[in-house]
C-alpha positions as CSV (number, residue, x, y, z in Angstrom):
1,M,-50.0,48.4,69.1
2,F,-49.7,44.7,68.2
3,N,-51.2,42.1,70.6
4,L,-52.1,38.6,69.7
5,P,-55.6,37.7,70.8
6,T,-55.9,35.8,74.1
7,P,-56.1,32.9,74.2
8,H,-54.1,32.2,71.0
9,I,-53.0,28.8,69.8
10,G,-49.5,29.9,69.4
11,G,-49.2,31.6,72.8
12,P,-48.5,35.2,73.5
13,E,-46.3,37.3,71.2
14,L,-42.6,37.3,72.1
15,F,-41.2,39.7,69.4
16,V,-42.6,41.8,66.6
17,L,-40.7,43.1,63.6
18,E,-42.4,45.6,61.3
19,F,-41.7,46.1,57.6
20,G,-44.2,48.8,56.8
21,D,-47.6,47.2,56.6
22,I,-46.1,43.8,56.9
23,V,-45.5,42.5,60.5
24,A,-43.5,39.4,61.3
25,Y,-43.9,38.0,64.8
26,F,-42.6,35.4,67.1
27,S,-44.8,33.4,69.5
28,P,-43.7,30.3,71.4
29,Y,-45.2,28.2,68.7
30,T,-43.8,30.1,65.7
31,A,-40.4,30.5,67.5
32,L,-40.2,26.7,67.9
33,L,-41.0,26.1,64.2
34,F,-38.5,28.8,63.2
35,A,-35.8,27.2,65.4
36,F,-36.3,23.8,63.7
37,A,-36.1,25.5,60.3
38,V,-32.8,27.3,61.2
39,L,-31.3,24.1,62.6
40,F,-32.0,22.1,59.4
41,T,-30.9,25.0,57.2
42,V,-27.6,25.2,59.0
43,L,-27.1,21.4,58.7
44,V,-27.6,21.8,54.9
45,I,-25.0,24.5,54.7
46,V,-22.3,22.7,56.7
47,S,-22.9,19.1,56.0
48,R,-21.2,16.9,53.4
49,P,-23.6,14.7,51.4
50,E,-23.3,10.9,51.8
51,R,-22.5,8.6,49.0
52,Q,-25.5,6.6,47.9
53,V,-25.3,2.8,48.1
54,D,-27.5,0.4,46.1
55,I,-27.8,-3.2,47.1
56,A,-28.7,-5.9,44.5
57,F,-32.0,-7.6,45.4
58,G,-31.7,-11.3,46.3
59,G,-27.9,-11.2,46.6
60,D,-24.9,-9.7,48.5
61,A,-23.8,-7.4,45.7
62,Y,-23.8,-3.6,46.3
63,Y,-22.3,-0.6,44.6
64,T,-21.8,3.0,45.4
65,K,-22.8,5.9,43.1
66,E,-20.6,8.8,42.3
67,V,-22.3,12.1,42.8
68,D,-21.7,15.0,40.3
69,P,-20.2,18.0,42.2
70,D,-22.3,20.4,40.1
71,L,-25.4,18.5,41.0
72,L,-24.6,18.7,44.7
73,R,-23.9,22.5,44.5
74,F,-27.3,23.0,42.8
75,Q,-29.0,20.8,45.4
76,R,-27.3,22.7,48.2
77,F,-28.4,26.0,46.8
78,M,-32.0,24.9,46.3
79,A,-32.1,23.4,49.9
80,I,-30.8,26.6,51.4
81,A,-33.4,28.6,49.4
82,C,-36.0,26.2,50.7
83,G,-34.8,26.7,54.2
84,L,-35.0,30.5,53.9
85,A,-38.5,30.3,52.4
86,T,-39.5,28.1,55.3
87,L,-38.1,30.6,57.8
88,G,-40.2,33.3,56.2
89,A,-43.4,31.2,56.2
90,M,-42.9,30.5,59.9
91,V,-42.9,34.1,61.1
92,T,-44.9,36.2,58.6
93,G,-47.9,38.0,59.8
94,D,-49.5,38.5,56.4
95,V,-51.6,35.8,54.6
96,F,-50.4,36.8,51.1
97,N,-46.8,36.6,52.1
98,F,-47.4,33.2,53.6
99,T,-48.8,32.0,50.2
100,L,-45.8,33.4,48.4
101,F,-43.4,31.6,50.8
102,A,-45.4,28.4,50.4
103,S,-45.1,28.6,46.6
104,M,-41.4,29.2,46.9
105,I,-41.1,26.1,49.1
106,G,-42.9,24.1,46.4
107,I,-40.6,25.4,43.6
108,T,-37.4,24.7,45.6
109,N,-38.6,21.2,46.5
110,I,-39.0,20.4,42.8
111,G,-35.5,21.7,42.2
112,I,-34.0,19.6,44.9
113,V,-35.6,16.4,43.5
114,A,-35.4,17.1,39.8
115,A,-31.7,17.8,39.9
116,Y,-30.9,14.1,40.0
117,R,-30.7,12.5,36.5
118,N,-32.7,9.4,37.1
119,R,-35.8,8.5,35.1
120,H,-37.9,7.4,38.0
121,V,-36.9,10.4,40.1
122,L,-37.5,12.8,37.3
123,N,-40.9,11.2,36.6
124,A,-41.9,11.7,40.3
125,A,-40.6,15.3,40.2
126,F,-42.7,16.0,37.1
127,Q,-45.8,14.6,38.7
128,Y,-45.2,16.6,41.8
129,G,-44.6,19.7,39.7
130,I,-48.0,19.4,38.2
131,V,-49.5,19.0,41.7
132,A,-47.6,22.0,43.0
133,M,-48.8,24.2,40.0
134,L,-52.4,23.1,40.6
135,A,-52.1,23.8,44.3
136,T,-51.4,27.5,43.6
137,V,-55.0,27.9,42.5
138,P,-56.6,27.1,46.0
139,L,-53.6,28.6,47.8
140,F,-53.9,32.1,46.3
141,G,-57.6,31.7,45.9
142,G,-57.9,31.3,49.6
143,A,-56.0,34.5,50.2
144,A,-58.1,36.3,47.6
145,I,-61.3,35.2,49.3
146,I,-60.0,36.4,52.7
147,L,-59.1,39.8,51.3
148,S,-62.5,40.2,49.5
149,S,-64.5,39.1,52.5
150,T,-62.6,40.8,55.3
151,G,-60.8,43.7,53.6
152,T,-57.4,42.7,55.1
153,L,-54.7,40.1,54.9
154,S,-53.1,40.9,58.2
155,M,-53.1,38.0,60.7
156,W,-53.3,40.6,63.5
157,E,-56.7,41.6,62.3
158,L,-57.9,38.1,61.4
159,F,-56.8,36.3,64.5
160,G,-59.2,36.0,67.4
161,G,-62.5,36.0,65.5
162,A,-63.0,39.7,65.4
163,V,-63.3,39.4,61.6
164,A,-65.2,36.4,60.2
165,V,-63.1,34.4,57.7
166,P,-65.1,32.1,55.4
167,L,-64.6,28.4,56.0
168,I,-63.9,27.9,52.3
169,A,-61.0,30.2,52.4
170,K,-59.4,28.3,55.3
171,A,-60.0,25.0,53.4
172,F,-58.3,26.4,50.3
173,L,-55.3,27.5,52.3
174,V,-54.9,24.0,53.7
175,L,-55.4,22.3,50.4
176,G,-52.9,24.6,48.7
177,V,-50.3,23.9,51.4
178,M,-50.9,20.2,51.0
179,G,-50.0,20.4,47.3
180,E,-47.1,22.8,47.7
181,G,-45.5,20.9,50.6
182,M,-45.9,17.5,49.0
183,A,-48.0,16.2,52.0
184,P,-49.7,13.9,51.7
185,F,-49.4,13.4,48.0
186,Y,-45.7,12.6,47.5
187,I,-44.3,12.6,51.0
188,A,-44.0,8.8,51.0
189,K,-43.1,8.1,47.4
190,A,-40.0,6.0,47.1
191,E,-38.9,7.7,44.0
192,I,-38.4,11.0,45.9
193,T,-36.0,9.4,48.4
194,R,-34.0,7.8,45.6
195,A,-32.6,11.1,44.7
196,Q,-29.0,11.5,45.8
197,G,-27.8,14.3,48.0
198,A,-28.9,13.5,51.6
199,P,-29.4,15.6,53.7
200,F,-30.5,18.0,51.0
201,I,-33.4,15.7,50.1
202,L,-34.5,15.7,53.8
203,M,-35.3,19.5,53.5
204,V,-38.2,18.4,51.3
205,H,-39.8,16.6,54.2
206,V,-38.8,19.1,56.9
207,S,-40.2,22.1,55.0
208,S,-43.4,20.1,54.3
209,L,-44.0,19.3,57.9
210,L,-43.2,22.8,59.2
211,L,-45.4,24.4,56.5
212,F,-48.3,22.2,57.4
213,L,-47.9,22.9,61.1
214,R,-47.9,26.7,60.4
215,V,-51.0,26.7,58.3
216,M,-52.8,24.8,61.0
217,E,-52.0,27.6,63.4
218,I,-53.2,30.2,60.9
219,V,-56.6,28.6,60.1
220,I,-57.4,27.6,63.7
221,S,-56.6,31.1,64.9
222,M,-58.7,32.9,62.3
C-alpha cells in the first residue's frame, strides 16, 4: 500500500507504522537521523552535567559555578522533551505533524536556555523566543498552502512529484524550521552556550541540525 517513489532522496522505505491516517516511516536517511536523535536523548538521560568554570580575562584566576539541582532537573526534562519531539519529526509522514514537532522543538529549546538565571542568557532566550513565535507563521502557513493546493498533507501523496506543491509552500517550511530550530539566527550566539547544564544545552544544537536535515529531505522530495 505504501511505497516511497523511486528514486527518493531518503532511499527506499524500510519500515512503515500506521496510526490511522498518519503514517510514520523509516528510510535509510530518516533512520540515520532517528538513530542520532535517540543517541543524544539517551546521553541526556544518563549523563551528569559538568560544572561550569569561568576564567578571568587577562589573568590566571578562575572559579567554578554551583548549579541549582532544581535547574538541572528542569533542563533535563526539557532536553528529554526536545529529544522526543526530534524523534517524532524525523519519522513522521504527515506535513502538519512535522510542523507540530518543529514547534515543540522550538518551545523546548527556549526552556533549556531560559532556565538559567543569567541576564545575558535570558536576554538571548527572549530574543530567540520572539524569533520562534514569528517562525510559526511561515511554518504553519506552508502546511496550509500545501493542503489548500494539493488537498493532502500526506508525504506519501506529495513525494515523487505526482502532486504539484507550490514553491512558496516549500520556502515557508524551510523558513519556519530555520526560526524554530535556531539556525542560523542564534546557533552561534555566545550567550546561548553560556547557559549551564551541558550536555543539556547541546540538545539545542543537535535538534536544530537534525530538524534542518529533515526538512531538506521533505522539500526536495515534494
